[in-house]
Residue frames relative to the residue before (quaternion, step in Angstrom):
aa qw qx qy qz dx dy dz
X 1.0000 0.0000 0.0000 0.0000 0.00 0.00 0.00
X 0.1291 -0.7811 0.6052 0.0837 3.55 -1.01 0.77
X 0.1749 -0.7209 0.6566 0.1367 3.49 -1.36 0.36
X 0.0391 -0.8125 0.5817 0.0038 3.59 -0.78 0.96
X 0.0720 0.7869 -0.6077 0.0793 3.51 -1.10 0.77
X 0.3222 -0.7247 0.5809 0.1832 3.52 -1.32 0.35
X 0.0645 -0.7556 0.6513 0.0255 3.54 -1.02 0.93
X 0.8030 -0.0941 -0.0180 0.5882 3.54 -0.48 1.28
X 0.7753 -0.2933 0.2157 0.5161 3.65 -0.50 -1.05
X 0.5710 0.5865 -0.3794 0.4314 3.58 1.22 0.38
X 0.2390 -0.7632 0.5901 0.1103 3.54 -0.86 1.07
X 0.0927 -0.8120 0.5761 -0.0144 3.57 -0.69 1.16
X 0.0484 -0.7634 0.6437 0.0230 3.55 -1.08 0.83
X 0.1090 -0.7847 0.6095 0.0299 3.55 -0.88 1.03
X 0.2508 -0.7083 0.6372 0.1711 3.54 -0.95 0.92
X 0.3943 -0.7745 0.4462 0.2135 3.54 -0.32 1.31
X 0.7238 0.4751 -0.2657 0.4241 3.59 0.84 -0.94
X 0.7434 0.3711 -0.2320 0.5058 3.61 0.98 -0.71
X 0.4219 -0.7064 0.4623 0.3306 3.58 1.18 -0.53
X 0.4370 0.7009 -0.4591 0.3270 3.59 1.28 0.07
X 0.1407 -0.7716 0.6184 0.0492 3.54 -1.01 0.93
X 0.0606 -0.8142 0.5771 -0.0174 3.57 -0.82 1.05
X 0.2286 -0.6957 0.6604 0.1659 3.54 -1.08 0.82
X 0.0400 -0.8266 0.5597 -0.0428 3.58 -0.60 1.19
X 0.5259 -0.6022 0.4795 0.3618 3.54 -1.29 0.19
X 0.7184 -0.4618 0.3067 0.4202 3.58 -1.29 0.26
X 0.6248 0.5479 -0.3406 0.4398 3.60 1.00 -0.79
X 0.6738 0.4869 -0.2877 0.4756 3.57 0.83 -0.99
X 0.6243 0.5547 -0.3229 0.4454 3.56 0.98 -0.89
X 0.7027 0.4555 -0.2656 0.4777 3.57 0.92 -0.89
X 0.6001 0.5575 -0.3619 0.4451 3.61 1.00 -0.72
X 0.6301 0.5662 -0.3349 0.4126 3.58 0.97 -0.80
X 0.5564 0.5887 -0.3926 0.4356 3.61 1.21 -0.34
X 0.7894 0.3200 -0.1299 0.5075 3.58 1.11 -0.69
X 0.4491 0.7620 -0.4120 0.2191 3.57 1.22 -0.47
X 0.7481 0.3994 -0.2273 0.4787 3.61 0.84 -0.86
X 0.7147 0.4570 -0.2595 0.4616 3.61 1.15 -0.42
X 0.7872 0.2777 -0.1310 0.5348 3.59 1.05 -0.72
X 0.4789 -0.6364 0.5091 0.3264 3.56 -1.20 0.45
X 0.7282 -0.4575 0.2912 0.4190 3.54 -1.29 0.32
X 0.6555 0.5202 -0.3194 0.4446 3.61 0.88 -0.90
X 0.6621 0.5040 -0.3058 0.4626 3.59 0.95 -0.83
X 0.6415 0.5070 -0.3218 0.4774 3.56 1.02 -0.78
X 0.6269 0.5292 -0.3336 0.4644 3.59 0.96 -0.82
X 0.6701 0.4921 -0.2989 0.4685 3.60 0.90 -0.90
X 0.6750 0.5183 -0.2914 0.4368 3.56 0.93 -0.92
X 0.7956 0.3414 -0.1647 0.4726 3.59 0.88 -0.92
X 0.4536 0.7168 -0.4342 0.3032 3.60 1.24 -0.20
X 0.6315 0.5268 -0.3708 0.4316 3.65 0.94 -0.59
X 0.7302 0.4272 -0.2331 0.4795 3.61 1.13 -0.61
X 0.7999 0.1633 -0.0461 0.5756 3.57 1.07 -0.80
X 0.5954 -0.5434 0.4385 0.3974 3.57 -1.21 0.45
X 0.5700 -0.6251 0.4170 0.3324 3.57 -0.96 0.89
X 0.6404 0.5372 -0.3226 0.4441 3.56 0.98 -0.84
X 0.6551 0.5074 -0.3066 0.4683 3.58 1.01 -0.82
X 0.6379 0.5104 -0.3222 0.4783 3.60 1.01 -0.79
X 0.6475 0.5232 -0.3099 0.4593 3.57 0.94 -0.91
X 0.6666 0.5054 -0.2944 0.4621 3.58 0.90 -0.94
X 0.6692 0.4923 -0.2974 0.4705 3.59 0.92 -0.90
X 0.6167 0.5450 -0.3374 0.4570 3.59 1.02 -0.78
X 0.6712 0.4992 -0.2929 0.4631 3.57 0.91 -0.93
X 0.6315 0.5242 -0.3315 0.4653 3.60 1.03 -0.73
X 0.6302 0.5187 -0.3265 0.4767 3.58 1.01 -0.80
X 0.6465 0.5327 -0.3068 0.4518 3.55 0.94 -0.94
X 0.6631 0.4970 -0.2995 0.4727 3.60 0.96 -0.84
X 0.6424 0.5091 -0.3229 0.4731 3.59 1.00 -0.77
X 0.6312 0.5203 -0.3302 0.4711 3.58 1.05 -0.75
X 0.6599 0.5064 -0.3060 0.4631 3.60 0.92 -0.88
X 0.6912 0.4716 -0.2661 0.4786 3.58 1.10 -0.72
X 0.5079 -0.6757 0.4042 0.3495 3.59 1.28 -0.03
X 0.5418 0.6342 -0.3901 0.3900 3.56 1.22 0.46
X 0.7360 0.1848 -0.1754 0.6272 3.57 1.35 0.03
X 0.8406 0.0906 -0.1053 0.5236 3.55 -1.03 0.87
X 0.2379 0.7854 -0.5357 0.1988 3.57 1.02 0.77
X 0.5716 -0.5993 0.4415 0.3453 3.54 -1.22 0.53
X 0.5364 -0.6009 0.4880 0.3363 3.51 -1.21 0.58
X 0.3712 -0.7589 0.4827 0.2310 3.62 -0.50 1.07
X 0.7114 0.4340 -0.2490 0.4935 3.60 1.21 -0.36
X 0.3563 0.7863 -0.4605 0.2067 3.60 1.25 0.09
X 0.7190 0.4443 -0.2536 0.4705 3.60 1.06 -0.61
X 0.6042 0.5599 -0.3570 0.4404 3.59 1.26 -0.02
X 0.2596 -0.7372 0.6036 0.1576 3.51 -1.13 0.74
X 0.1890 -0.7929 0.5735 0.0821 3.55 -0.76 1.06
X 0.0947 -0.7873 0.6086 0.0277 3.53 -0.92 0.92
X 0.2493 -0.7742 0.5612 0.1535 3.51 -1.08 0.68
């Protein structure tokens, strides 16, 4: 799970489960709205009118690498535990 927000002109993304915090550009910030629902080609088509295709492609690949490294959309380390009160 991620949480994203903007403070002044800085775009911040937090991966809740890993605790990783990322300062990203506007393109990456916007791609994250669609990353889990759309494939890369659809995201490129959707955002190409606003951003250069090359920039969208590059940002998409960076997101993908962060996900593979467990720094974005990481699994909940406690998902298999049952908590009782």
